[in-house]
C-alpha positions as CSV (number, residue, x, y, z in Angstrom):
1,M,31.7,-37.3,-2.4
2,T,32.3,-33.6,-2.1
3,A,35.3,-32.2,-0.3
4,K,34.5,-30.0,2.6
5,S,36.1,-26.6,2.5
6,E,38.3,-25.7,5.5
7,S,37.6,-22.0,5.5
8,K,34.6,-20.6,7.3
9,S,33.0,-17.2,6.9
10,F,33.6,-15.1,10.0
11,M,30.4,-13.7,11.7
12,A,30.9,-11.3,14.6
13,K,28.8,-12.0,17.6
14,E,27.2,-8.9,19.2
15,N,28.4,-9.7,22.8
16,E,32.0,-10.3,21.6
17,V,32.4,-6.9,19.9
18,K,34.2,-4.1,21.7
19,K,32.1,-1.0,21.4
20,N,34.1,2.3,21.8
21,W,32.8,5.7,22.7
22,Y,33.6,8.6,20.4
23,L,33.0,12.4,20.9
24,V,32.2,14.4,17.8
25,D,32.2,18.2,17.8
26,A,29.5,19.3,15.3
27,A,30.4,23.0,15.3
28,G,30.7,24.2,11.7
29,Q,29.9,20.8,10.2
30,V,27.4,20.3,7.3
31,V,24.4,18.3,8.5
32,G,24.3,15.6,5.8
33,R,28.0,14.9,5.7
34,L,28.2,14.7,9.4
35,A,25.2,12.4,9.6
36,S,26.6,10.0,7.0
37,E,29.9,9.6,8.9
38,I,28.0,9.1,12.2
39,A,25.8,6.5,10.5
40,V,28.8,4.5,9.3
41,R,30.3,4.5,12.8
42,L,27.0,3.5,14.5
43,R,26.6,0.5,12.1
44,G,30.2,-0.6,12.5
45,K,31.0,-0.5,8.8
46,H,34.4,1.1,9.5
47,K,35.5,-2.1,11.3
48,A,36.9,-5.2,9.6
49,I,34.5,-7.4,11.6
50,Y,31.4,-5.7,10.2
51,T,28.5,-8.1,10.1
52,P,25.2,-6.8,8.5
53,H,22.8,-8.6,10.8
54,N,24.6,-7.8,14.1
55,D,25.2,-4.5,15.8
56,T,29.0,-4.1,15.6
57,G,29.0,-0.2,15.8
58,D,30.3,2.2,18.4
59,F,28.7,4.8,20.6
60,I,28.8,8.4,19.3
61,V,28.4,11.5,21.5
62,V,27.7,14.7,19.5
63,V,28.2,18.1,21.1
64,N,27.5,21.6,19.8
65,A,24.5,20.4,17.7
66,D,23.2,24.0,17.7
67,K,26.3,25.1,15.7
68,I,25.8,22.8,12.7
69,R,25.1,24.3,9.3
70,F,23.2,23.7,6.1
71,T,24.4,24.6,2.6
72,G,22.6,26.7,0.1
73,R,19.0,27.8,0.8
74,K,18.2,24.7,2.9
75,P,17.5,26.6,6.1
76,E,14.5,28.3,4.4
77,Q,13.5,25.6,2.0
78,K,14.0,22.3,3.7
79,L,10.8,21.0,5.4
80,Y,10.5,18.6,8.3
81,T,7.1,16.9,8.2
82,R,5.2,15.1,10.9
83,Y,1.7,13.8,11.1
84,S,-0.4,13.3,14.2
85,G,-2.8,10.7,12.6
86,F,-5.8,13.0,12.8
87,I,-7.5,14.9,10.0
88,G,-5.7,18.1,9.4
89,G,-2.8,16.9,11.6
90,L,0.0,17.5,9.1
91,K,2.6,19.8,10.5
92,Q,5.6,21.2,8.6
93,T,8.6,23.0,10.0
94,T,11.5,24.6,8.2
95,A,15.0,23.7,9.0
96,K,15.7,27.2,10.4
97,T,12.8,27.1,13.0
98,L,13.7,23.5,14.0
99,M,17.3,24.5,14.5
100,A,16.2,27.4,16.7
101,S,13.9,25.2,18.9
102,K,15.3,21.6,18.8
103,P,18.8,21.5,17.2
104,R,19.4,17.9,18.3
105,E,16.4,16.7,16.3
106,V,18.0,17.8,13.1
107,I,20.9,15.5,13.6
108,M,18.8,12.7,14.9
109,H,16.5,12.9,11.9
110,A,19.3,12.9,9.4
111,V,21.1,9.9,11.0
112,R,17.8,8.0,11.4
113,G,17.3,8.2,7.6
114,M,20.7,6.6,7.0
115,L,20.2,3.6,9.3
116,P,18.2,0.4,8.5
117,K,14.5,0.7,8.9
118,N,14.1,-2.3,11.2
119,S,14.7,-3.3,14.8
120,L,18.5,-3.3,14.3
121,G,18.4,0.3,13.1
122,R,16.4,1.4,16.1
123,R,18.9,-0.3,18.4
124,Q,21.8,1.4,16.6
125,L,20.1,4.8,16.9
126,K,20.0,4.4,20.6
127,K,23.8,4.5,20.7
128,L,23.7,8.1,19.3
129,K,23.7,10.8,22.1
130,V,23.2,14.4,20.8
131,Y,23.6,17.5,22.9
132,A,23.0,21.1,21.9
133,G,25.7,22.6,24.0
134,G,29.3,21.7,24.6
135,E,28.7,19.7,27.8
136,H,27.7,16.0,28.0
137,P,27.1,13.6,30.9
138,H,29.2,10.7,29.4
139,A,32.6,11.6,30.8
140,A,32.7,8.3,32.7
141,Q,32.8,6.4,29.4
142,K,35.9,8.4,28.4
143,P,34.9,9.1,24.8
144,E,37.8,9.5,22.4
145,P,37.6,12.6,20.2
146,L,36.7,11.8,16.6
147,V,37.9,14.4,14.2
148,L,35.7,14.7,11.0
149,T,37.1,17.1,8.6
150,P,34.5,19.7,7.4
151,K,34.0,19.5,3.6
152,N,32.2,22.3,1.7
């Protein structure tokens, strides 16, 4: 006969996890470093109750997405590619032109690449709210300011 162990592994259930709202000011932040911090918060890896197969993360509201920055020559050299599915439908845009037209897409693209490529990752990405200016419509949720120190 084998003895049963008394300790059980803890698995957080999604409906029991308290999800907080955080406000991040992206002004002056480097895109990749900001995106990696946001991805950790969206997945819930900063919490002690992190469970890989459940969404234990928080909601993140990013403001001033138009004031983020790239390092080096990335504004001219980094390419964002999309494909329509038709012959000759490959479109490429530099980071500089994408920042001028759709600054929120730069952060969304960077964070999307750092989340799981499955239905859980898509659900976690929906908790990210990005706005180009300093205003956001989520005041009712009372987001706490999350200070991420800019690194060079």
